[in-house]
N, C-alpha and C positions, 0 to 999 in steps of 0.2 A: 267692694269697690269695683267699678267697671273701668274700661280703658279711657274713655273721655275724662272721668273724674281723676284718674291717675295722672293723665297729661296736664290737666288744669292745676293739680297740686304741685307738679314738678316742673312745669313750663314746657312749651313746645321745643325750645332750643335744647334744654337738658335731655328731654326724651329722644330727640333726634340724634343727639350725640350717643346716648346710651344704646339706642336701637340700631344705630348706623344707617340711618335713612335721612332724607332731606327734611328740613323744617316744614316745608309746605306739605309733605306727605303726612307728617304727624298732625299738622293743623287740620287736614282733611279727615283724619281718623277721629280727632277730637270733635269735629262738627258732625260726624257720622255721614259724611258725603261719600266716603270710601271706607273699606275695611282692609286690614292687613291680609296679605296672602297667607296661606297655611304655614309656609316656611318661616315667615316673619312672626306669625302668632306663636309658633313653638319657641322661637328665640325670645320673644317678649316674656313668655311664661318662665323660661329659664333665667333670664336677666332680672326678673322681679322676684326671684326665689319662690315662685308659686303664688305670689300675692294675687296675680291675675291668672285666670283660667280661660279655656276656650269659651265658656259661657259668658264670662265677664268681658271678653274681647268682642264676641259677635252678638251678644244679647239676643240669642235665639235665631240669628241670621248667620248662616254659614258662608264664608268666603270661598272662592275657588282656589285651587292650589297652583 
């Protein structure tokens, strides 16, 4: 599962609450307009109990820290 699929499954609002970011931030991640910063990606991996990984978040594209 990748980050956009995870967000679609759980909703923008739910993921924003879980990841402690704005809903519009999550929506931009879902649409792949933006990518989480490294610190957010690490937190997402932790909060999803490893369901998501750096590869599933960035899909071959690395975000800046």
